[in-house]
C-alpha positions in Angstrom: -1.4 -7.2 -12.4 -3.7 -6.6 -15.2 -4.8 -2.9 -15.6 -8.3 -3.1 -14.9 -7.6 -5.3 -11.8 -5.2 -2.7 -10.6 -7.7 0.2 -10.7 -10.3 -1.9 -9.1 -7.9 -3.2 -6.3 -6.2 0.0 -5.6 -9.7 1.8 -5.4 -10.9 -0.7 -3.1 -8.0 -0.1 -0.6 -8.0 3.6 -0.9 -11.6 3.6 -0.2 -11.2 1.6 3.1 -8.5 4.1 4.6 -10.7 7.2 5.4 -13.2 5.0 7.4 -10.5 3.3 9.4 -9.2 6.8 10.3 -12.5 8.4 11.2 -13.5 5.5 13.3 -9.8 5.6 15.0 -9.8 9.4 15.5 -13.4 9.3 16.9 -12.6 6.2 19.4 -9.1 6.7 20.6 -8.2 9.4 22.9 -6.1 12.2 21.4 -3.3 11.8 23.8 -2.6 8.1 22.3 -3.2 9.4 18.8 -0.5 12.1 19.4 2.2 9.9 21.1 5.1 8.9 18.7 5.9 5.4 18.3 9.4 6.1 19.5 11.8 9.2 19.5 11.9 10.6 16.2 9.1 8.5 14.9 5.7 9.9 13.7 2.5 9.4 16.0 -0.6 8.3 14.5 -1.9 11.7 14.1 1.0 12.7 12.1 0.7 9.8 9.9 -3.0 11.0 9.3 -1.7 14.7 8.9 0.7 13.2 6.2 -2.0 11.3 4.3 -4.3 14.6 4.6 -1.4 16.6 3.1 -0.6 14.4 0.0 -4.5 14.0 -0.6 -4.7 17.8 -0.8 -1.9 18.3 -3.0 0.0 15.2 -4.2 -1.7 12.4 -5.6 -4.9 13.9 -7.3 -2.6 16.5 -8.7 -0.3 13.8 -10.1 -3.3 11.9 -11.7 -4.2 15.2 -13.4 -0.7 15.7 -14.7 -0.6 12.2 -16.2 -3.7 12.9 -17.9 -2.6 16.0 -19.1 0.7 14.8 -20.4 2.8 16.8 -17.9 5.6 16.2 -15.6 5.5 16.8 -11.8 7.8 17.4 -8.7 8.6 15.4 -5.9 7.2 16.1 -2.6 9.1 16.4 0.7 6.9 15.6 4.0 9.4 17.4 6.1 9.0 20.7 4.2 5.1 21.1 5.1 4.5 23.7 7.8 3.6 22.3 11.3 0.2 21.4 11.7 -2.3 21.5 14.7 -2.7 17.7 15.6 -5.1 18.4 18.7 -7.9 17.9 16.1 -7.5 14.5 14.7 -11.1 13.7 14.1 -11.4 16.9 12.1 -8.3 15.8 10.0 -9.8 12.4 9.4 -13.3 14.0 8.2 -11.4 16.4 5.7 -9.3 13.2 4.7 -12.5 11.4 4.0 -14.2 14.1 1.9 -11.0 14.7 -0.2 -10.6 10.9 -0.7 -14.1 10.9 -2.1 -13.2 13.3 -4.5 -10.0 11.4 -5.4 -11.8 8.2 -5.9 -14.2 9.9 -8.5 -11.1 11.0 -10.2 -9.6 7.5 -10.5 -13.0 6.2 -11.5 -12.3 8.2 -14.7 -9.2 6.2 -15.3 -9.0 3.8 -18.2 -6.7 0.7 -18.3 -5.1 2.4 -21.2 -4.2 5.4 -19.1 -2.2 3.4 -16.9 0.6 3.3 -19.3 0.7 7.1 -19.6 4.3 8.4 -18.4 5.5 11.5 -16.8 8.9 12.6 -15.4 9.1 12.8 -11.5 11.7 15.3 -10.6 13.5 12.8 -8.4 12.7 9.3 -9.8 12.6 10.1 -13.5 10.1 8.4 -15.8 7.2 6.7 -14.1 3.9 5.6 -15.3 0.4 6.3 -13.9 0.2 2.6 -13.3 3.4 2.9 -11.1 2.0 5.8 -9.2 -1.6 3.9 -8.6 0.5 0.9 -7.2 2.5 3.6 -4.9 -0.7 5.5 -3.7 -2.3 2.3 -2.5 1.0 1.2 -0.8 1.5 4.6 0.7 -1.8 4.4 2.2 -1.4 1.0 3.8 2.3 1.9 4.7 1.1 5.0 6.7 -1.9 3.1 8.3 0.6 0.4 9.5 3.0 3.1 10.8 0.1 4.9 12.8 -1.1 1.4 14.1 2.4 0.8 15.1 2.7 3.8 17.0 -0.7 3.0 18.9 0.5 -0.4 19.8 3.7 0.8 21.7 2.0 1.2 25.2 0.1 -2.1 24.8 3.2 -3.9 23.7 5.4 -2.6 26.5 2.7 -3.8 29.0 2.0 -7.1 27.9 4.5 -8.7 30.1 5.5 -12.5 28.9 4.1 -11.9 25.6 6.4 -9.2 24.7 9.5 -11.2 26.3 8.3 -14.3 24.3 8.8 -12.3 21.0 5.0 -12.0 19.9 5.5 -8.6 18.9 9.0 -8.6 17.4 7.8 -6.9 14.2 6.4 -4.2 15.8 8.0 -3.5 19.3 10.0 -0.3 19.0 11.3 -0.7 22.6 10.6 1.6 25.6 11.9 5.0 23.9 8.4 6.5 23.6 7.1 5.4 27.2 
C-alpha cells in the first residue's frame, strides 16, 4: 500500500470506530454489552475497555516514540487493573474524545515518516507504517470480537438458520448462555 493511501485509509477506519461504539453503548442494554461471548472470552464492554486502554496509553505514545526516534515497550492487556464495565456509554464517549486527539496526531504524519523504525520490546524492529497498519487492524479486530459477543444470544435463538450453518464463522456454542 502506498504511504499516502495508508495514512488516509487507516485514518478512515480509525475515525469510524468511536461513533460505532457510541451508538452501540447508547442503544444496546448494558447486560448485553457485559455478557461474554463464551467462557473465557471478552464481552463487548471488555473490548471497548481494551480499546480505551490502548487509546490512552499505547498507540498515540508509540506514534510519538517513532517521531522522537525512541523504542517502546510491549503492552499486556491482562496486566491492566480491573475496570468498571457498568457504564459503557461513558467509556465510549471518553474513547471518542481520545480518538479525536489521536487522529489529529496522525494527521501530522507524512508518508516519509512511515519508514521510521523503532524497536518494540517483544517484536523487535518495526516501522511506523507497520504500526499504523496494526492500529487499524486492531480496531477492526476488537470491533468484530465485540459484535461476535453481541451476536451469541441471537445465534443460539435462530433455530434452523443456526443448524443450517448460517453463522458458522461466529457461533461460539452455548457456553455463554
